[in-house]
Backbone as ProteinMPNN parsed JSONL, in Angstrom:
{"seq_chain_A": "XXXXXXXXXXXXXXXXXXXXXXXXXXXXXXXXXXXXXXXXXXXXXXXXXXXXXXXXXXXXXXXXXXXXXXXXXXXXXXXXXXXXXXXXXXXXXXXXXXXXXXXXXXXXXXXX", "coords_chain_A": {"N_chain_A": [[4.535, 119.106, -70.63], [7.7, 118.115, -71.607], [10.581, 117.639, -69.624], [13.687, 119.314, -70.029], [16.94, 117.908, -70.479], [19.677, 118.263, -68.386], [23.126, 118.967, -67.868], [25.278, 119.695, -65.28], [28.025, 121.706, -64.514], [30.378, 122.206, -62.087], [32.475, 124.117, -59.808], [35.554, 122.751, -58.886], [36.805, 123.421, -56.503], [34.691, 124.183, -54.863], [33.465, 121.851, -54.315], [34.089, 120.578, -51.881], [32.645, 122.032, -50.048], [29.983, 122.202, -50.769], [27.018, 120.445, -51.407], [25.495, 120.631, -53.676], [22.791, 121.103, -53.523], [21.206, 123.496, -53.933], [21.625, 123.954, -56.656], [20.447, 121.65, -57.746], [17.766, 121.947, -56.862], [17.012, 124.355, -58.135], [17.241, 123.612, -60.845], [15.399, 121.456, -61.044], [13.002, 122.758, -60.447], [12.902, 124.69, -62.372], [13.748, 127.322, -61.968], [15.384, 130.472, -61.146], [18.53, 130.377, -62.538], [17.544, 128.672, -64.449], [15.189, 129.59, -65.496], [14.761, 130.333, -68.168], [14.632, 127.938, -69.556], [12.975, 126.239, -68.198], [11.701, 123.592, -66.0], [14.097, 121.035, -65.353], [15.64, 117.848, -65.969], [18.205, 116.417, -64.244], [21.059, 115.087, -65.594], [23.705, 114.806, -65.234], [26.332, 115.745, -63.021], [29.093, 117.308, -62.529], [32.568, 118.205, -61.836], [34.681, 120.967, -62.83], [37.174, 120.027, -63.203], [39.286, 121.243, -62.085], [41.348, 124.199, -61.767], [42.655, 125.623, -64.722], [39.814, 125.183, -65.33], [40.173, 122.906, -66.795], [38.994, 120.523, -67.687], [36.484, 121.022, -68.628], [35.444, 121.11, -71.314], [35.717, 118.435, -72.235], [34.127, 117.128, -70.338], [31.635, 118.353, -70.68], [31.114, 117.525, -73.298], [30.903, 114.753, -72.886], [28.551, 114.657, -71.323], [26.707, 115.696, -73.137], [26.786, 113.726, -75.087], [25.478, 111.821, -73.662], [22.936, 112.716, -73.651], [22.372, 115.338, -72.729], [20.718, 118.401, -73.094], [21.06, 120.862, -72.25], [23.704, 122.701, -70.864], [24.823, 123.714, -67.838], [26.573, 126.11, -65.98], [27.705, 126.009, -62.703], [26.631, 128.102, -59.949], [28.757, 128.5, -58.339], [30.914, 128.77, -60.018], [30.311, 131.014, -61.692], [29.318, 132.984, -59.924], [30.56, 132.639, -57.511], [29.434, 131.361, -55.326], [29.424, 128.841, -52.838], [31.771, 129.898, -51.881], [32.576, 132.498, -52.072], [34.168, 133.512, -54.062], [34.298, 134.109, -57.293], [35.011, 132.193, -60.247], [38.046, 132.899, -61.799], [38.384, 132.212, -64.397], [35.969, 132.088, -65.618], [34.766, 133.593, -67.818], [36.305, 132.741, -70.017], [35.817, 129.966, -69.946], [33.047, 129.954, -70.434], [33.045, 131.093, -73.009], [34.454, 129.104, -74.466], [32.701, 126.925, -74.181], [30.446, 127.918, -75.569], [31.568, 128.223, -78.127], [32.276, 125.574, -78.792], [29.917, 124.063, -78.345], [27.625, 125.589, -78.585], [25.816, 125.568, -80.717], [24.615, 123.156, -80.527], [23.543, 122.72, -77.95], [21.906, 124.374, -75.176], [23.543, 126.846, -73.353], [23.927, 127.684, -70.058], [24.68, 130.321, -67.843], [24.676, 130.288, -65.069], [23.38, 128.63, -62.127], [21.896, 129.139, -59.767]], "CA_chain_A": [[5.782, 119.527, -71.237], [8.814, 117.258, -71.217], [11.718, 118.348, -69.042], [14.967, 119.266, -70.726], [17.99, 117.196, -69.763], [20.761, 119.203, -68.091], [24.374, 118.591, -67.223], [25.778, 120.825, -64.505], [29.462, 121.707, -64.252], [30.642, 123.076, -60.947], [33.86, 124.371, -59.421], [36.148, 121.678, -58.093], [37.098, 123.955, -55.165], [33.447, 124.253, -54.085], [32.995, 120.483, -54.06], [34.25, 120.252, -50.464], [31.75, 122.84, -49.225], [28.619, 122.287, -51.291], [26.488, 119.206, -51.963], [24.763, 120.898, -54.912], [21.356, 121.154, -53.247], [20.549, 124.645, -54.583], [21.669, 123.715, -58.106], [19.44, 120.633, -58.042], [16.427, 122.519, -56.654], [16.747, 125.339, -59.194], [17.035, 122.882, -62.103], [14.162, 120.677, -60.985], [11.863, 123.669, -60.418], [12.965, 125.631, -63.494], [13.82, 128.679, -61.433], [16.67, 131.183, -61.128], [19.273, 130.25, -63.786], [16.844, 127.785, -65.365], [13.91, 130.179, -65.898], [14.622, 130.392, -69.63], [14.43, 126.597, -70.116], [11.962, 125.529, -67.428], [12.168, 122.475, -65.176], [15.051, 120.158, -66.029], [16.078, 116.586, -65.384], [19.663, 116.431, -64.151], [21.642, 113.82, -66.062], [25.103, 114.777, -64.851], [26.766, 116.789, -62.092], [30.537, 117.067, -62.504], [33.386, 119.385, -61.592], [35.41, 121.509, -63.974], [38.453, 119.337, -63.299], [40.309, 122.078, -61.457], [41.785, 125.386, -62.503], [41.736, 126.68, -65.166], [38.653, 124.569, -65.988], [40.853, 122.112, -67.81], [38.227, 119.383, -68.193], [35.119, 121.469, -68.932], [35.013, 120.729, -72.663], [35.565, 116.98, -72.282], [33.0, 116.714, -69.498], [30.419, 118.802, -71.355], [30.931, 116.62, -74.438], [30.445, 113.48, -72.34], [27.15, 114.781, -70.913], [25.927, 115.871, -74.366], [26.686, 112.385, -75.676], [24.537, 111.073, -72.832], [21.6, 113.279, -73.803], [22.16, 116.696, -72.22], [20.254, 119.437, -74.014], [21.461, 122.093, -71.577], [24.878, 122.637, -70.0], [24.759, 124.847, -66.915], [27.707, 126.332, -65.088], [27.239, 126.24, -61.343], [26.781, 129.442, -59.386], [30.1, 128.561, -57.744], [31.833, 129.233, -61.061], [29.993, 132.356, -62.18], [29.028, 133.951, -58.859], [31.397, 132.406, -56.344], [28.685, 130.75, -54.217], [29.383, 129.489, -51.522], [33.11, 130.219, -51.389], [32.786, 133.94, -52.109], [35.203, 133.851, -55.031], [33.96, 133.612, -58.629], [36.112, 131.627, -61.02], [38.691, 133.888, -62.661], [38.377, 131.69, -65.765], [34.568, 131.961, -66.025], [34.508, 134.119, -69.169], [36.965, 131.858, -70.991], [35.065, 128.711, -69.934], [31.781, 130.227, -71.132], [33.389, 131.292, -74.428], [34.801, 127.8, -75.053], [31.471, 126.123, -74.271], [29.654, 128.467, -76.675], [32.265, 127.924, -79.382], [32.258, 124.134, -79.059], [28.621, 123.39, -78.24], [26.525, 126.55, -78.614], [24.835, 125.25, -81.762], [24.002, 121.869, -80.172], [22.843, 122.762, -76.669], [21.772, 125.667, -74.504], [24.557, 127.052, -72.321], [23.46, 128.598, -69.013], [25.814, 130.913, -67.123], [24.612, 130.017, -63.635], [22.281, 127.752, -61.715], [21.049, 129.828, -58.76]], "C_chain_A": [[6.923, 118.648, -70.705], [9.983, 118.086, -70.701], [12.943, 118.212, -69.929], [15.966, 118.531, -69.844], [19.185, 118.143, -69.605], [21.959, 118.499, -67.47], [24.915, 119.828, -66.542], [27.276, 120.634, -64.263], [29.718, 122.691, -63.128], [32.138, 123.19, -60.668], [34.382, 123.236, -58.548], [36.448, 122.146, -56.663], [35.852, 123.959, -54.272], [32.943, 122.872, -53.678], [33.075, 120.113, -52.583], [33.222, 120.937, -49.579], [30.282, 122.753, -49.602], [28.155, 120.96, -51.876], [25.685, 119.398, -53.244], [23.267, 121.061, -54.741], [20.645, 122.291, -53.975], [20.558, 124.515, -56.1], [20.562, 122.73, -58.496], [18.034, 121.212, -57.936], [16.072, 123.486, -57.77], [16.474, 124.651, -60.527], [15.693, 122.163, -62.111], [12.915, 121.554, -61.037], [11.855, 124.672, -61.572], [13.031, 127.074, -63.05], [15.252, 129.204, -61.451], [17.384, 131.018, -62.467], [18.569, 129.428, -64.848], [15.496, 128.345, -65.853], [13.698, 130.153, -67.402], [14.335, 129.027, -70.256], [13.378, 125.777, -69.376], [12.557, 124.385, -66.621], [13.032, 121.509, -65.983], [15.28, 118.871, -65.235], [17.603, 116.609, -65.393], [20.197, 115.075, -64.577], [23.125, 113.706, -65.728], [25.437, 115.965, -63.976], [28.241, 116.55, -61.845], [31.281, 118.349, -62.154], [34.078, 119.801, -62.89], [36.736, 120.799, -64.201], [39.59, 120.111, -62.668], [40.751, 123.205, -62.367], [42.8, 125.003, -63.582], [40.498, 126.147, -65.892], [39.097, 123.598, -67.057], [40.068, 120.936, -68.367], [36.791, 119.738, -68.58], [34.645, 120.96, -70.29], [34.787, 119.221, -72.749], [34.339, 116.522, -71.483], [31.671, 117.172, -70.074], [30.104, 117.87, -72.523], [30.359, 115.273, -73.968], [28.961, 113.557, -71.951], [26.237, 114.979, -72.127], [25.747, 114.522, -75.056], [25.697, 111.504, -74.916], [23.155, 111.716, -72.796], [21.364, 114.67, -73.271], [21.755, 117.639, -73.343], [20.651, 120.82, -73.512], [22.732, 121.794, -70.794], [24.84, 123.908, -69.153], [26.037, 124.916, -66.088], [27.159, 126.658, -63.706], [27.457, 127.676, -60.901], [28.13, 129.602, -58.7], [31.114, 129.073, -58.756], [31.555, 130.692, -61.409], [29.826, 133.405, -61.088], [29.888, 133.765, -57.606], [30.671, 131.824, -55.149], [29.186, 129.331, -53.986], [30.746, 129.992, -51.055], [33.443, 131.71, -51.438], [33.841, 134.387, -53.101], [34.829, 133.275, -56.387], [35.203, 133.107, -59.362], [36.741, 132.705, -61.903], [38.729, 133.462, -64.131], [36.962, 131.566, -66.337], [34.318, 132.407, -67.461], [35.108, 133.216, -70.248], [36.233, 130.52, -71.078], [33.77, 128.867, -70.72], [32.013, 130.36, -72.632], [33.685, 129.95, -75.112], [33.58, 126.894, -75.176], [30.607, 126.599, -75.431], [30.263, 128.085, -78.015], [32.123, 126.448, -79.762], [30.865, 123.53, -79.139], [27.407, 124.305, -78.379], [25.468, 126.298, -79.671], [24.076, 123.96, -81.444], [23.109, 121.949, -78.952], [22.738, 124.197, -76.168], [22.839, 125.731, -73.42], [24.005, 128.08, -71.32], [24.65, 129.047, -68.176], [25.818, 130.621, -65.625], [23.396, 129.15, -63.33], [21.333, 128.454, -60.743], [21.689, 131.111, -58.304]], "O_chain_A": [[7.075, 118.473, -69.496], [10.329, 119.115, -71.282], [13.207, 117.155, -70.502], [15.851, 118.532, -68.619], [19.643, 118.745, -70.576], [21.825, 117.575, -66.667], [25.004, 120.892, -67.155], [27.73, 119.561, -63.866], [29.329, 123.856, -63.201], [32.95, 122.45, -61.225], [33.727, 122.818, -57.592], [36.357, 121.36, -55.72], [35.954, 123.761, -53.061], [32.091, 122.749, -52.798], [32.205, 119.399, -52.085], [32.952, 120.471, -48.472], [29.421, 123.185, -48.835], [28.823, 120.403, -52.748], [25.238, 118.417, -53.84], [22.543, 121.15, -55.732], [19.591, 122.074, -54.572], [19.602, 124.921, -56.761], [19.832, 122.957, -59.461], [17.202, 120.994, -58.817], [14.96, 123.448, -58.297], [15.574, 125.059, -61.262], [14.939, 122.255, -63.08], [11.894, 121.157, -61.598], [10.893, 125.424, -61.727], [12.441, 127.953, -63.678], [16.199, 128.469, -61.735], [16.862, 131.499, -63.473], [18.944, 129.473, -66.019], [14.75, 127.65, -66.544], [12.572, 129.97, -67.865], [13.84, 128.965, -71.382], [12.939, 124.739, -69.869], [13.777, 124.227, -66.566], [12.738, 121.206, -67.14], [15.134, 118.827, -64.014], [18.216, 116.8, -66.443], [19.841, 114.045, -64.005], [23.732, 112.651, -65.912], [24.898, 117.057, -64.157], [28.609, 115.69, -61.045], [30.708, 119.438, -62.17], [34.057, 119.087, -63.892], [37.353, 120.944, -65.257], [40.74, 119.674, -62.714], [40.55, 123.164, -63.581], [43.68, 124.17, -63.366], [40.174, 126.631, -66.977], [38.464, 123.485, -68.107], [40.431, 120.399, -69.414], [35.976, 118.85, -68.83], [33.539, 120.429, -70.392], [33.769, 118.78, -73.283], [33.607, 115.631, -71.914], [30.676, 116.455, -69.97], [28.954, 117.474, -72.711], [29.443, 114.73, -74.586], [28.202, 112.627, -72.221], [25.112, 114.48, -72.139], [24.663, 114.22, -75.554], [25.148, 110.553, -75.472], [22.3, 111.313, -72.006], [20.236, 115.158, -73.352], [22.376, 117.667, -74.406], [20.588, 121.81, -74.242], [22.83, 120.758, -70.135], [24.827, 125.022, -69.676], [26.514, 123.908, -65.567], [26.258, 127.485, -63.562], [28.338, 128.375, -61.402], [28.594, 130.724, -58.501], [32.076, 129.744, -58.382], [32.472, 131.513, -61.419], [30.148, 134.576, -61.291], [29.933, 134.643, -56.744], [31.231, 131.79, -54.053], [29.363, 128.638, -54.987], [30.86, 130.472, -49.927], [34.47, 132.137, -50.911], [34.357, 135.501, -53.008], [35.017, 132.082, -56.621], [36.315, 133.565, -59.102], [36.037, 133.355, -62.676], [39.067, 134.261, -65.004], [36.776, 131.003, -67.416], [33.716, 131.667, -68.24], [34.476, 132.964, -71.273], [36.047, 129.993, -72.175], [33.432, 128.032, -71.559], [31.262, 129.803, -73.433], [33.209, 129.7, -76.219], [33.438, 126.174, -76.164], [30.09, 125.784, -76.195], [29.552, 127.672, -78.932], [31.877, 126.122, -80.923], [30.638, 122.594, -79.906], [26.272, 123.835, -78.297], [24.337, 126.766, -79.538], [23.021, 123.7, -82.022], [22.047, 121.328, -78.909], [23.397, 125.104, -76.676], [23.017, 124.78, -72.659], [23.662, 129.201, -71.694], [25.522, 128.244, -67.843], [26.865, 130.702, -64.984], [22.511, 128.967, -64.165], [20.113, 128.369, -60.886], [21.127, 131.818, -57.468]]}, "name": "protein", "num_of_chains": 1, "seq": "XXXXXXXXXXXXXXXXXXXXXXXXXXXXXXXXXXXXXXXXXXXXXXXXXXXXXXXXXXXXXXXXXXXXXXXXXXXXXXXXXXXXXXXXXXXXXXXXXXXXXXXXXXXXXXXX"}
């Protein structure tokens, strides 16, 4: 089975504290947030661009143009890992991704 190509968008605030190891492991093994799509090849790992997720749409579009079949929001955005504070704009970000790309790619709410 061929791995799906995934682009991961994470919180810019978490960038200083997290190297993305758990996101990468979960994607590569098809576990946790990736159970529904199976093992994935990571083709992009970018930040949201800062509050209120002002660059999410442009960055998702860029990764889709480069072959992403899945766009995953990092657990830092949806669950607040590791900073202990979920993104207050998570629902709006998810809604905009679904509206703009939900027919083209799979949108995952979290990574791990």
